[in-house]
N, C-alpha and C positions, 0 to 999 in steps of 0.2 A: 923329675924336671928335665926340660930339655931346650935348647937354643935354637932359634930360627934365624934363617938368614934368606930373605925373600921367599919365605914359605916353605922353605927345605930345613929338615933337622941337620945341624951340623955338630951337635953333641947332645948327650943324655947325661945327666947324672942325677945323684941323689940329691934332694934339696927339701925346701919346706914349700908351702902352698904359694902358688903363684904371685898372690897379693902381696907376699912377703918379699918379694922380689923385686919390687918397684926401684928401690934405690939402685941396685945392680943393674937394671935395665937403662935407667936415666944416665948412668955412668957409661955404659958400653954401647948403648944403642940397640941392644939385642932384645927380642921378645921371649919371653919365658911362658910356657904351658905346662899345666901338670899332667900327667900321663900314669897309668897304672899298669904295672908289669903282667897283672893277672885279667887283663881285658883283651880278648880277641873276637873279632866280628860282632862286636857291641854288646858280647856277653862276658859278664865276669866269672872266671873260672871257679872262684870259691862262694859263689853266691851273693857278693857284695855289690855294689853299684858300679857299672860299666863306666869308664872314661873315655871320652873320645873314640870310640870305636875301637882302636888298636892300641897296644902299646907303641909308643914312639921308638924309631930306630934312626939311625943315621942313614942320611939319603931318602926317608920318608918325606912326603908332602903332608903339610898341614892344610887342609880345606877349611877357609874360615866361615863359609857358609853352612857346612855340615858340622862344623866343630869336631873333625875328625883326623886323625892320622892316616895316610893311605901308603901302603909300601910301594918300592917302585915295581913298575909293570915288568912282569918277568918275561913276556913273549909278546910282540905285536899283535896277535890275532885276540889275546886274551880281552876279555871286557870287565869293566868294574860292577860289582854289585853295589847298587845305590843303598843297600840296608846295612851290609857288612861293613862296606868300604874295602872289600878284598878282591884280587882278581880273580876271574874265573876262565877256566877253558872254554871254547865255545861248544865242545861237546863234554858231558861228564865223562870222569874216567870210569872205565869198566869195572865191576866189582868181583868178578869171576876168578881174579888172579890178583895178589898185592903187587906184583912187579910189572909196572909199567912207567914208562917215562914219555913226557910231551914230546913230540917230534915237529918242530915247527915247520919244516920244509914239506910235511904233508899235512900239516894242521890236524893232527890226530894223535890218539896214544898208540904206543908201540909197546907190544909186549916184551918183556925181556925175561930170559931163563934165570932161575936162581943159581948161585954159584954154589955147590955144595963140597 
């Protein structure tokens, strides 16, 4: 369960189904929506029913039209994937080496050397 303030998640808590939280919402003026810890990018990691595209986190936005949680945008150049509601780099990360970091100054992936 999470609480929204103007569409932004302000806290996440274990709770009951959102329909059972109506009394609390009426008393506090907050909005509550159910979220699933096992949902990422619209897929339930354990094969169950995905809930609202992504697990809610503090600072995430709730898109009412998509009925989805969207994490904060990590970099200005990244774009939102409308299917997964996750942010993606404008170019995919290379797969030849696991050690890359996004460099926003050059809007590209930068290879870093592994520390041994």
